[in-house]
Each structure stands twice: as structure tokens, then as C-alpha cells.
C-alpha positions in Angstrom: -19.5 -9.8 -16.3 -17.8 -7.1 -18.2 -15.3 -4.7 -17.0 -17.6 -1.9 -16.3 -19.8 -4.1 -14.3 -17.4 -4.9 -11.5 -17.6 -3.0 -8.2 -13.8 -3.2 -8.1 -13.6 -1.3 -11.4 -16.0 1.3 -10.2 -14.1 1.8 -7.0 -10.8 2.1 -8.8 -12.3 4.9 -10.9 -13.6 6.5 -7.7 -10.2 6.7 -6.1 -9.3 10.3 -7.3 -12.6 11.4 -5.8 -12.0 9.6 -2.7 -8.6 11.2 -2.2 -10.0 14.6 -3.0 -12.7 14.0 -0.4 -10.0 12.9 2.2 -8.0 16.1 1.5 -10.9 18.3 2.0 -12.5 16.7 4.9 -9.6 15.2 6.7 -7.5 18.4 7.0 -8.6 19.4 10.6 -7.9 15.9 12.1 -4.7 15.6 10.2 -3.2 18.9 11.5 -4.3 18.1 15.0 -2.8 14.7 14.9 0.5 16.0 13.3 0.8 18.5 16.2 0.4 15.7 18.7 3.0 13.5 16.8 5.4 16.4 16.6 4.9 17.3 20.4 5.7 13.6 21.2 8.9 13.8 19.2 9.3 10.0 19.4 12.6 8.2 19.1 10.8 5.4 17.3 7.2 4.5 16.0 5.4 1.2 15.6 2.6 0.0 13.4 -0.1 -2.6 13.8 -2.0 -3.9 10.8 -2.7 -7.0 8.6 -3.2 -7.6 4.9 -3.4 -4.5 2.7 -3.4 -2.3 5.8 0.1 -3.9 6.7 1.3 -2.9 3.1 0.2 0.8 3.9 2.0 0.5 7.2 5.2 -0.6 5.3 4.9 2.4 3.1 4.5 4.6 6.3 7.7 2.9 7.5 9.9 3.7 4.7 8.5 7.2 4.3 9.1 8.1 8.0 12.6 6.8 7.9 13.4 8.6 4.8 11.6 11.9 5.6 11.8 12.2 9.4 14.6 9.9 10.2 12.4 8.1 12.7 12.6 4.3 12.6 9.3 2.3 12.4 8.8 -1.3 13.5 5.8 -3.6 13.0 4.3 -5.3 16.1 2.6 -8.7 15.7 -0.9 -8.0 17.0 -0.9 -11.6 18.6 1.5 -10.3 21.3 -1.5 -8.7 22.9 -4.5 -10.6 21.6 -3.1 -14.3 21.9 0.0 -14.0 24.2 -1.4 -11.3 26.5 1.9 -9.6 26.8 2.6 -6.0 27.3 5.4 -4.1 25.6 7.2 -1.2 27.0 6.3 1.7 24.7 6.7 4.8 26.8 7.5 7.9 24.6 6.7 6.0 21.3 4.0 6.5 18.7 1.9 3.5 17.6 -0.1 3.6 14.3 -2.9 1.2 13.8 -4.3 0.7 10.2 -7.5 -1.0 9.6 -10.2 -0.3 7.0 -13.1 -1.6 9.3 -11.5 -0.9 12.7 -13.2 -4.2 13.8 -10.5 -7.0 14.0 -10.2 -7.9 17.7 -6.4 -8.5 17.4 -5.7 -5.1 16.0 -7.9 -3.4 18.5 -6.3 -5.3 21.4 -2.7 -4.3 20.3 -3.7 -0.6 20.0 -5.4 -0.7 23.5 -2.2 -2.5 24.9 0.1 0.1 23.2 -1.9 3.0 24.7 -1.9 1.5 28.2 1.8 0.9 27.9 2.7 4.6 27.2 2.4 5.1 23.4 0.6 7.7 21.7 -1.8 5.9 19.6 -3.1 6.8 16.1 -5.8 5.0 14.1 -6.2 5.1 10.3 -9.7 3.7 9.6 -12.6 4.1 7.3 -14.8 3.7 10.3 -14.5 6.6 12.7 -17.1 4.9 15.1 -15.2 1.6 15.2 -13.8 -0.1 18.2 -10.3 0.8 17.0 -11.1 4.4 16.9 -12.4 4.3 20.5 -9.2 2.8 21.9 -6.9 5.3 20.0 -5.8 8.9 21.1 -6.3 10.2 17.6 -8.3 9.0 14.7 -7.7 9.8 11.0 -10.8 9.0 9.1 -10.0 7.7 5.5 -13.3 9.3 4.0 -13.1 6.6 1.3 -16.9 6.0 1.4 -18.4 2.5 1.1 -16.1 -0.1 -0.4 -18.2 -3.0 -1.6 -15.6 -5.1 -3.4 -13.9 -7.6 -1.3 -10.4 -6.5 -2.5 -9.5 -3.1 -1.0 -8.6 -0.4 -3.4 -10.0 2.9 -2.3 -9.3 2.2 1.3 -5.5 1.1 0.6 -5.0 4.3 -1.5 -6.6 6.6 1.1 -4.5 4.9 3.8 -1.2 5.5 2.2 -2.2 9.1 1.2 -3.0 9.6 5.0 0.2 8.1 5.9 2.4 10.3 3.8 0.2 13.4 4.5 0.8 12.9 8.3 4.5 12.7 7.9 4.6 15.8 5.5 2.5 17.8 7.9 4.9 16.9 10.8 8.0 18.0 8.9 6.3 20.9 7.2 7.5 19.8 3.7 5.8 22.2 1.3 7.1 20.4 -1.8 5.5 17.2 -0.6 2.3 18.8 0.7 1.9 20.3 -2.9 2.4 16.8 -4.5 -0.3 15.4 -2.2 -2.7 18.1 -3.0 -2.1 17.4 -6.6 -2.8 13.7 -6.2 -6.5 13.6 -7.4 -5.6 14.8 -10.9 -2.5 12.5 -11.0 -4.4 9.5 -9.9 -7.1 10.2 -12.4 -4.4 9.9 -15.1 -2.9 6.8 -13.5 -6.3 4.9 -13.5 -6.2 5.1 -17.3 -2.5 4.2 -18.0 -2.1 1.5 -20.7 -0.8 -1.5 -18.8 -2.7 -4.0 -21.0 0.5 -5.9 -22.1 1.3 -7.6 -18.6 -2.3 -8.4 -18.4 -2.2 -10.3 -21.7 1.1 -12.1 -20.6 -0.4 -13.0 -17.2 -3.8 -14.2 -18.6 -2.6 -17.8 -18.8 0.3 -18.0 -16.2 0.3 -19.5 -12.8 3.0 -17.7 -10.8 5.0 -14.4 -11.0 7.2 -12.1 -9.0 6.6 -8.5 -8.0 9.6 -6.3 -7.1 10.1 -3.0 -5.4 12.5 -1.2 -3.2 12.1 1.5 -0.6 8.4 2.9 -0.4 7.7 1.0 -3.8 8.4 -2.3 -1.9 5.1 -1.7 -0.1 3.3 -1.4 -3.4 5.0 -4.5 -4.7 3.6 -6.3 -1.5 0.1 -5.0 -2.2 0.3 -6.0 -6.0 1.2 -9.6 -5.0 -1.6 -9.8 -2.6 -4.0 -8.6 -5.1 -3.0 -11.1 -7.7 -3.6 -13.8 -5.2 -7.0 -12.3 -4.0 -8.5 -11.5 -7.4 -6.8 -13.7 -9.9 -5.9 -16.7 -8.0 -2.4 -16.3 -9.2 0.6 -17.2 -7.0 2.5 -14.0 -6.8 5.5 -13.3 -4.5 6.8 -9.9 -3.6 10.6 -9.3 -3.2 12.8 -6.5 -2.7 14.9 -6.1 -5.8 17.9 -6.3 -3.4 16.8 -9.8 -2.3 15.5 -11.6 -5.4 18.9 -12.3 -6.7 19.8 -14.1 -3.5 17.8 -17.2 -4.2 14.3 -16.7 -5.7 15.7 -15.9 -9.1 16.6 -19.7 -9.4 13.0 -20.4 -10.3 13.0 -18.0 -13.2 12.7 -19.6 -16.6 11.8 -18.4 -20.1 8.8 -16.2 -20.1 8.5 -16.1 -16.3 6.6 -12.8 -15.5 8.0 -10.1 -13.3 6.5 -6.7 -12.6 9.1 -4.2 -11.1 7.7 -1.1 -9.4 10.2 1.7 -9.5 9.7 5.3 -8.1 11.6 8.1 -9.4 14.0 8.0 -6.5 17.5 6.8 -5.5 16.3 3.3 -5.7 15.3 3.5 -9.2 18.8 2.7 -10.8 19.6 -0.4 -8.7 16.0 -1.8 -9.2 16.2 -1.2 -13.0 19.5 -3.0 -13.1 18.0 -6.1 -11.5 15.0 -5.9 -13.8 17.2 -5.8 -16.8 19.4 -8.6 -15.5 16.2 -10.9 -14.9 15.1 -10.0 -18.5 18.3 -11.0 -19.7 17.9 -14.5 -18.1 14.7 -15.0 -20.2 12.1 -13.6 -17.7 9.3 -11.5 -19.1 9.9 -8.3 -17.1 7.9 -5.1 -17.1 9.3 -2.1 -15.1 7.9 1.4 -14.4 11.0 3.2 -15.5 12.0 4.5 -18.8 15.7 3.8 -18.1 15.3 0.1 -18.7 17.4 -1.4 -21.4 16.1 -5.1 -21.6 12.9 -5.1 -19.6 9.8 -3.7 -20.9 8.8 -0.3 -19.9 5.4 0.4 -18.6 3.6 3.7 -19.1 4.2 5.5 -15.8 2.5 8.5 -14.4 4.9 10.5 -12.1 3.5 12.6 -9.2 6.1 15.3 -8.9 7.7 13.7 -5.8 9.4 10.5 -5.3 7.5 9.7 -2.1 4.1 10.1 -3.8 5.1 8.3 -6.9 4.3 4.7 -5.6 0.6 5.9 -5.0 0.2 6.4 -8.7 1.8 3.1 -9.5 -0.7 1.0 -7.4 -3.7 2.9 -9.0 -2.4 1.8 -12.5 -1.8 -1.7 -11.2 -5.3 -1.9 -9.8 -6.9 -1.0 -13.2 -4.8 -3.8 -14.8 -5.3 -6.5 -12.2 -9.1 -6.2 -12.5 -8.7 -7.0 -16.2 -6.5 -9.9 -15.6 -9.1 -11.4 -13.2 -11.8 -11.1 -15.7 -9.6 -12.6 -18.6 -9.0 -15.5 -16.2 -12.7 -16.0 -15.8 -12.8 -14.8 -12.1 -15.2 -12.3 -10.4 -12.7 -9.9 -8.7 -15.5 -8.6 -6.4 -15.9 -11.9 -4.7 -12.7 -13.9 -4.3 -13.2 -17.4 -3.1 -12.7 -18.3 0.5 -12.6 -14.4 1.3 -15.1 -11.8 2.9 -14.8 -8.1 3.2 -14.1 -7.8 6.8 -11.8 -10.5 8.4 -11.8 -10.4 12.1 -8.8 -12.4 13.7 -8.0 -12.9 17.3 
């Protein structure tokens, strides 16, 4: 199988068009949902998700807290689906994220949240799903069919939807402009030259991914993709946490990828990346301010909160190549299927 043969590669290259489709066809639902969120004026919000969708929820959390000052917490779906408990959620907003909208635990938690007084929002690529039916407002991802098991288009459209919703609520024109410019930015990001990390990782068995703030969500997603598509043991850490113990296993040549947006967290993250490189790790970082770590070509989006979206697209293009270099079909990871339904 060559690079151009994989469904994953094809879907990565479709991301700019998918985002453009979302921005074109999702505007009405987005503005209606933003009005509902603004009218609710919640003191806090909650998210319900698993896997890649949970990483999109983490991105939503950081962006909400930075942009709107509204704290966001993740609810374990099993509270409703396994333990059959209700949580007092009056006056809150609950965002559920699911590509398929089918997983029974996500659906049950969303239903429970609604019955407990939350305004419920669903981000899903299936507007006719069970999740859509139990939610007050549905934001379709408009990603189109995604055939590769590893989510790429649906993750990116989920995070774009998340930041778009928050930008609409705040009425932040600078951010809305950056969001509208994303299709062109992501087209460039998909072709960024990240070949060097791929070469280093081809024969490795373990690595760290680092991030901070909204980029920590991207670090989480990257670590998952290494496991899913490359059978590589990858762990994600906040750059503020990795020196508190995990750094102890770092030895000569240990690979680290550090995801930095052009925000206030860039400088402290780069300091950690340089420090780990000085200890002998092979560190790659998405910032041109690094002194010891190796700088990755980075496509900036014109806004700190949308920078992480471009980072994950460049990463996806790289990780597909790493999988192929390791002799693995990234379209069909072992033990996995496209839709995972948990109770």
C-alpha cells in the first residue's frame, strides 16, 4: 500500500474542503445554538465524550475558559449509563461530542443531563442519530463519510465547531475571521514538511507528546493516533507535568513532539522542550523560538485559539506516513472498528 492509496491520507487531504463545507452549511444551526447558549448564560458547562471526541471536548474546555471565562468539566458517561445516577445540572450547558452519535453511554448521559436541567448540545456527524434526538440543539459536522477507522476529518470539524460556537457567543470578529480563513490555512498545513519526526519514529517503540492550554488537546489526540495507527506507545503530558516524574524515563534519543500555539503558553512549553533536548531526548517543537529542540515547520492561523487546528492537520499527514513506514495499514488498526459503542 502506498501513501496515496490509504483512505486515511485521502481523508486528511479532504479536511480543508470538509471545514469549508461546515462553515457554509452549518452557519444557521451554529448561530441558533449560539443564541441559545448566550441566553442560558451558564455559570459552568459540561462535556460528554470518549476517544478523539473527548480530545475535542478538552479543546472546547480550554477555549471556553480562555475566551468566555466559563469553566468546563468532563462528566463520565458511566455515571448515567452504568451507575444510573442523576447529576444536578440546572442552569448549565452540556455538550456531547460523538462522530456517530450512537454510543449508548454518551446518549444516556446526554439524556440524563437534559432531564436534570441542562441545555444539551450535540456535535455529531450524524444528524439523525440517537444523540441528536435526545439533545436540544444539534451541530452537524458536515464532514462527509469517513471510512478510515482513525478519525481525522471528524476530529477537525469537531474542534472547528467548538471554537466557532464560542466565537459566535462572544461575537469575537477577529476569531471569526480566523475561523473563516481556516480552509486555506489547513490546505497549507496538510503539506507541511514533518518528515524528520517520521524518520526518527520509524523504529522507535515509545514517545511523549506535549502540549499546554488548547494545544494540550492536540497532544492528547496525537498520542492516541500513534497508538491507533502505528502501534506506538505514546503518552501525552502537559509540559507543566512532564518534569514532575515522567521525564525520568527519557534517555538518549527518546522522541518527544511538543505542540505549541502562538499564545502565552508557547514560551514555557519551549523552555521544557529545550530542557528535555538538553537531557538527550530527540525533541521536535512547533515554535521557531526553540534553542535546543528541533523546530518543525509550522503553519500559523492568524489567531492563537485556531493555531492548534493547523497543528493537528500537519501531524495527521505525518502519522499516516509513520504507520506505512512501520508496515501497518492505518485504515484498519488491529482490534479496532470505526464505531465503538460502549455502555
